C-alpha positions in Angstrom: 1.7 85.6 171.7 2.3 82.2 173.3 5.1 81.2 175.7 5.2 79.2 178.8 4.9 82.5 180.7 1.6 83.4 179.0 0.2 79.9 179.5 1.3 79.7 183.1 -0.1 83.1 184.1 -3.2 83.1 181.8 -2.2 86.3 180.0 -2.2 87.3 176.3 1.3 88.8 176.1 4.5 88.0 178.1 4.9 91.5 179.4 5.1 91.9 183.2 5.1 95.2 185.0 7.7 95.5 187.7 6.9 95.9 191.4 7.5 99.7 191.6 7.6 100.9 195.2 4.9 103.6 195.8 4.3 103.8 192.0 2.6 100.5 191.2 -0.9 100.6 192.8 -4.3 99.3 191.6 -4.7 101.6 188.7 -1.4 100.8 187.0 -1.6 97.1 187.8 -5.1 96.8 186.4 -4.3 98.8 183.3 -1.4 96.5 182.4 -3.4 93.4 183.1 -6.4 94.6 181.2 -4.2 95.2 178.1 -3.1 91.6 178.2 0.1 91.8 180.3 0.5 91.1 184.0 0.3 94.1 186.3 1.6 94.1 189.9 0.7 95.9 193.0 3.8 96.9 195.0 3.7 96.4 198.8 6.7 98.6 199.3 5.3 102.0 200.3 1.9 100.7 201.4 0.9 101.4 205.0 0.2 97.9 206.2 -2.0 94.9 205.4 -5.2 96.9 205.3 -3.8 99.1 202.6 -2.8 96.1 200.5 -6.2 94.6 200.9 -7.8 97.8 199.7 -5.5 97.9 196.6 -6.2 94.3 195.7 -10.0 94.9 196.0 -9.7 98.1 194.0 -7.8 96.3 191.3 -10.5 93.7 191.0 -13.1 96.4 190.3 -10.9 97.6 187.4 -10.0 94.2 185.8 -11.1 90.6 186.0 -7.8 89.5 184.5 -4.8 88.0 186.4 -2.5 90.3 188.3 0.3 90.0 190.9 1.5 91.4 194.2 5.2 92.2 194.6 7.0 91.6 198.0 10.5 92.9 198.8 12.2 90.5 201.3 14.5 91.6 204.0 13.5 95.2 204.1 10.3 95.0 206.1 8.1 92.4 207.8 5.8 91.1 205.0 4.0 88.5 207.1 0.7 90.3 207.5 0.6 91.5 203.9 1.4 88.0 202.6 -1.5 86.6 204.6 -3.8 89.2 203.0 -2.6 88.3 199.5 -3.3 84.6 200.2 -6.7 85.3 201.7 -7.6 87.4 198.7 -6.5 84.7 196.3 -4.0 86.8 194.4 -3.0 84.6 191.4 0.7 85.7 191.2 3.2 86.6 193.9 6.6 88.1 193.1 9.5 87.9 195.6 12.5 90.2 195.3 15.7 90.3 197.3 16.4 88.1 200.4 15.8 84.4 200.6 12.5 83.4 198.9 12.5 79.7 200.2 10.5 80.2 203.4 7.9 82.3 201.6 7.6 79.8 198.7 6.9 77.2 201.3 4.3 79.3 203.0 2.6 80.1 199.7 2.5 76.3 199.1 1.1 76.4 195.6 -1.7 78.9 196.3 -0.3 81.3 193.7 2.2 81.2 190.9 5.6 82.4 192.2 7.9 84.8 190.3 11.4 85.3 191.9 13.5 88.2 190.8 17.2 87.3 190.7 20.4 88.4 189.0 22.4 85.7 187.4 22.4 81.9 187.0 23.4 80.9 190.6 20.5 82.7 192.2 18.2 81.4 189.5 19.2 77.8 190.4 18.5 78.5 194.0 15.1 79.9 193.2 14.2 77.0 191.0 15.3 74.5 193.7 13.2 76.3 196.3 10.1 75.9 194.1 9.8 79.1 192.1 7.5 78.8 189.0 9.6 81.3 187.0 12.4 83.8 187.5 13.1 87.3 186.2 16.8 88.2 185.8 17.8 91.8 185.8 20.9 93.1 184.1 23.2 96.1 184.9 21.1 98.4 182.6 18.1 98.1 184.9 16.6 100.6 187.2 16.3 100.1 191.0 18.1 97.2 192.7 20.5 95.2 190.6 22.9 92.3 191.0 26.4 92.9 192.2 28.2 91.6 189.1 27.6 94.4 186.7 26.6 91.8 184.1 24.4 93.1 181.3 21.0 91.8 180.3 22.3 90.6 176.9 24.8 88.3 178.6 22.9 87.4 181.7 19.7 86.2 180.1 21.1 83.3 178.0 23.3 82.2 180.9 20.2 82.0 183.2 18.2 80.3 180.5 20.9 77.6 180.3 21.0 77.2 184.0 17.3 76.5 184.8 14.4 74.6 183.3 11.7 77.0 184.5 10.7 80.0 182.4 12.9 83.1 182.5 11.8 86.7 182.1 14.4 89.3 180.9 14.6 92.6 182.8 16.9 95.6 182.5 17.1 98.0 179.6 13.9 96.9 178.0 11.3 99.5 177.0 10.2 98.7 173.5 9.0 95.9 171.3 12.5 95.5 169.9 13.6 94.8 173.4 10.8 92.2 173.8 11.8 90.5 170.5 15.5 90.5 171.6 14.6 89.0 174.9 12.7 86.2 173.2 15.7 85.7 170.9 18.0 85.2 173.9 15.8 82.5 175.2 13.6 84.4 177.6 9.9 83.7 177.6 8.9 87.2 178.4 10.0 90.5 179.9 9.6 92.4 183.1 9.8 96.2 182.9 9.9 98.9 185.5 11.1 102.3 184.2 8.8 102.2 181.1 5.8 101.8 183.3 6.7 104.6 185.6 6.3 106.9 182.6 2.6 106.1 182.1 -0.5 108.0 183.0 -1.7 105.5 185.6 1.6 105.3 187.6 1.3 106.8 191.0 4.4 109.0 190.5 4.8 112.7 190.5 4.7 114.3 187.0 8.3 115.6 187.6 9.5 112.0 188.0 7.8 110.9 184.8 9.2 113.9 182.9 12.7 113.3 184.3 12.6 109.8 182.8 11.4 111.1 179.4 14.1 113.7 179.3 17.0 111.5 180.6 19.7 110.0 178.5 21.3 106.7 179.5 24.1 108.8 181.0 21.5 110.5 183.2 21.4 107.5 185.5 23.9 106.4 188.1 24.6 103.6 190.6 24.1 104.2 194.4 24.2 101.9 197.4 27.1 99.8 196.1 28.9 100.2 199.4 26.0 98.5 201.1 26.1 95.5 198.8 22.8 96.5 197.3 23.6 98.5 194.1 20.7 100.3 192.5 20.4 102.5 189.5 18.8 106.0 190.0 18.3 109.1 188.0 21.2 111.5 188.4 20.3 114.2 191.0 22.2 116.4 193.4 21.2 114.2 196.3 22.1 110.9 194.5 25.5 112.4 193.8 25.8 113.3 197.5 25.1 109.6 198.3 27.7 108.4 195.8 30.3 110.9 197.1 29.8 109.8 200.7 30.2 106.2 199.6 33.3 106.9 197.6 34.7 108.7 200.7 34.2 105.5 202.7 31.4 106.7 204.9 30.1 103.9 207.2 26.8 102.2 206.6 25.1 104.0 209.5 25.7 107.2 207.7 24.5 106.0 204.3 21.4 104.1 205.3 19.4 107.2 206.4 20.2 108.8 203.0 18.6 105.9 201.1 15.5 105.6 203.2 12.1 105.2 201.6 11.1 108.6 202.9 14.0 110.2 201.0 13.0 108.3 197.8 9.5 109.6 198.2 10.8 113.2 198.2 11.5 112.7 194.5 8.9 110.0 193.5 5.9 111.4 195.4 6.7 115.1 195.9 8.6 115.8 192.7 11.5 117.5 194.3 13.9 115.6 192.0 17.2 117.2 193.2 16.4 116.8 196.9 15.8 113.0 196.8 16.5 110.1 194.6 14.3 108.1 192.1 15.0 104.8 190.5 15.3 104.5 186.7 17.1 102.4 184.2 19.2 103.2 181.2 16.2 102.5 179.0 15.1 106.1 180.0 17.0 107.0 176.8 14.4 105.1 174.8 11.3 106.6 176.4 9.8 109.7 174.7 6.3 110.0 176.0 3.9 109.3 178.9 1.0 107.2 177.4 -1.6 105.0 179.1 0.0 101.8 180.4 -2.3 99.7 178.1 -0.9 101.6 175.1 2.6 100.6 176.2 1.6 97.0 176.1 -0.1 97.2 172.7 2.7 99.2 171.2 5.3 96.8 172.3 3.4 93.8 170.7 3.0 95.7 167.4 6.7 96.7 167.4 7.8 93.2 168.2 5.7 91.8 165.4 7.0 94.4 162.9 10.5 93.6 164.0 9.9 89.9 163.4 8.6 90.5 159.9 11.7 92.6 159.2 14.0 89.8 160.4 12.1 87.2 158.3 12.7 89.4 155.3 16.4 89.6 156.1 16.7 85.8 156.3 14.6 85.4 153.1 17.0 87.6 151.2 
């Protein structure tokens, strides 16, 4: 496959694995990249710069292909980790949340920069700041979303119209049909999170993976809306407690400890799904197995090609 994204990143297929906190480490990142997509190492959940350096170096023992490192802004001090990524010559850096402009300036062309946004206005700001590409996430997505409740199907073409740099579609995509749809909407690739959690290489508890496989779209819910940072998680007893406290008007100082990374880890790392919360998108309803990550990439390409042939047949008729 050939798009501006594949050419810019030096990858075979325009499929980017999301920066999944505590889940996306060297093994998952390398497996996606080795299959022709772009894997990412998540800095969220790592214990400092030395841990990131170890993951980067481990990744390079598993693949010689391009990969990225994902940085959440505004939730932790990323300065030391960013210096490590630049020292190690990481080819792609993804910036999520917060203001990417100072970090784009610091990177200063040393890596290709992907900025995750939600909607055309943020896309324009990212482009003006110097981003090489953006990924726009719709309401269906897992983890942190935009505040507008705008769906991927509507948001992607609006973002494509708003900027000249390549756009990745994110939110609700887990199959080759989703990839084909994203390309049809004007995107030049996709970024996926939930689908890659349910893979063998993902550093997630088996209970988390199985919960995604068994979930219906109605098995996810929005939390953190009262904090201005809405995110989609699997329905659990604890996630429902968070939502109930928000609905009751609880102050931020009461909600913030409930959504701490350590509480997230209770579900994602320890597998106690009802006692914590775990991010997942509505595409959980499309996920039926836990294959190797490379198989996900290969399967998506095959499905997209089969879908394209079917559409060509429809037009020929």
